[in-house]
C-alpha positions in Angstrom: 105.5 90.4 2.8 106.7 92.7 5.5 106.7 96.4 4.6 110.2 98.0 4.9 110.5 101.3 6.7 113.8 103.0 7.3 114.5 105.9 9.6 117.4 108.4 9.5 117.9 111.1 12.1 120.0 114.2 12.7 118.9 114.5 16.3 116.2 117.2 15.4 114.3 115.5 12.6 113.8 111.9 11.5 113.4 111.1 7.8 111.2 108.1 7.2 111.6 106.2 4.0 109.1 103.6 2.7 110.7 102.1 -0.4 107.5 100.4 -1.5 105.9 103.8 -2.1 108.9 105.3 -4.1 108.2 106.2 -7.7 111.8 107.1 -8.4 111.0 110.7 -9.4 114.7 111.6 -8.5 113.5 114.9 -7.0 115.1 114.2 -3.6 118.6 113.5 -4.8 118.6 116.0 -7.7 117.6 118.9 -5.4 119.3 117.9 -2.1 122.2 115.6 -3.0 124.1 116.3 0.2 121.3 114.4 2.0 119.9 112.0 -0.6 122.5 109.9 -2.6 121.3 106.6 -4.0 124.9 105.6 -4.7 125.8 105.6 -1.0 124.7 103.3 1.9 122.9 104.5 3.8 121.5 106.6 1.0 120.1 109.2 3.4 122.6 111.4 5.3 120.4 113.3 7.7 123.5 115.3 8.8 124.0 116.6 5.3 121.8 119.7 5.6 119.8 121.8 8.1 116.6 120.5 9.4 114.7 123.2 7.5 116.2 122.2 4.2 115.5 118.5 4.9 111.9 119.2 5.8 111.3 121.4 2.8 112.8 118.7 0.5 110.9 115.8 2.0 107.6 117.7 1.6 108.3 117.8 -2.2 108.3 113.9 -2.4 105.5 113.2 -4.9 104.8 109.7 -3.7 104.9 110.0 0.1 107.8 107.5 0.2 109.7 110.1 2.2 108.1 111.7 5.3 109.5 113.1 8.5 108.8 113.9 12.2 110.4 116.2 14.6 112.1 114.3 17.4 110.9 116.9 20.0 107.3 115.9 19.2 106.6 119.5 18.1 104.7 120.0 14.9 105.8 122.1 12.0 103.0 124.1 10.5 102.1 122.9 7.1 103.0 125.4 4.4 100.0 126.9 2.8 99.5 125.2 -0.5 99.7 127.5 -3.5 96.3 128.8 -4.8 97.5 128.0 -8.3 98.0 124.5 -9.6 100.9 123.7 -11.8 102.1 120.6 -13.5 105.1 119.0 -15.2 105.8 115.9 -17.2 108.8 114.0 -15.9 110.8 112.5 -18.8 110.0 108.8 -18.9 108.0 109.2 -15.7 104.8 110.5 -14.2 102.9 113.8 -14.5 103.5 115.8 -11.4 100.8 118.2 -10.2 101.8 120.8 -7.6 99.2 122.5 -5.4 95.9 121.5 -3.9 93.5 119.6 -5.9 90.3 117.6 -5.5 90.1 114.5 -7.6 86.9 112.6 -8.2 87.8 108.9 -8.7 85.8 106.6 -11.0 84.0 105.1 -8.0 82.8 108.5 -7.1 85.1 109.0 -4.1 86.7 112.4 -3.8 90.2 112.7 -2.6 92.0 115.9 -1.7 95.8 116.1 -2.5 98.1 118.8 -1.5 101.8 119.4 -2.2 102.9 117.2 -5.2 100.8 114.4 -6.6 102.2 112.0 -9.2 99.9 110.6 -11.9 100.8 107.5 -14.0 101.6 107.9 -17.7 102.8 104.4 -18.4 99.5 102.6 -17.8 101.2 100.0 -15.5 100.5 101.4 -12.1 98.9 99.1 -9.6 97.3 102.2 -7.9 95.8 104.1 -10.9 95.5 107.0 -11.5 98.5 107.5 -9.2 102.1 106.6 -10.1 103.6 103.7 -8.2 107.0 103.7 -9.9 106.2 100.9 -12.4 107.4 103.1 -15.3 111.0 102.4 -14.1 110.6 98.6 -13.9 108.8 98.3 -17.3 111.2 100.6 -19.1 108.6 103.2 -20.0 110.0 105.8 -22.5 108.5 109.0 -23.8 107.5 108.8 -27.5 
């Protein structure tokens, strides 16, 4: 099956959406609804906010389903990840860890994650320990 990749641009920045990676955290449209609105088509309005606001919001995507590039080819310096790690439990969804963390997987491989990382709580992810959005398709509910 061919991977779907959609691109939305405001002339300065292009938002890239890979729906297969989306875990439906709702962070994008809860925090920047003028750009991200799942009830509209297309659901991304890259003209709805400044490039800076769009970039900041896309960086908060816990799954990597949203990414961006500057159309000029310039690079935006990565924000320094916070020294402190924080986490939150998303109702009926994943555990989100914010910050920089090193995770040792069961096969011994170490992966470094920065920004926001989503961990599965429903047990149904096809990419454990990371969330792949399965909680929404299986109807996972908090107890």
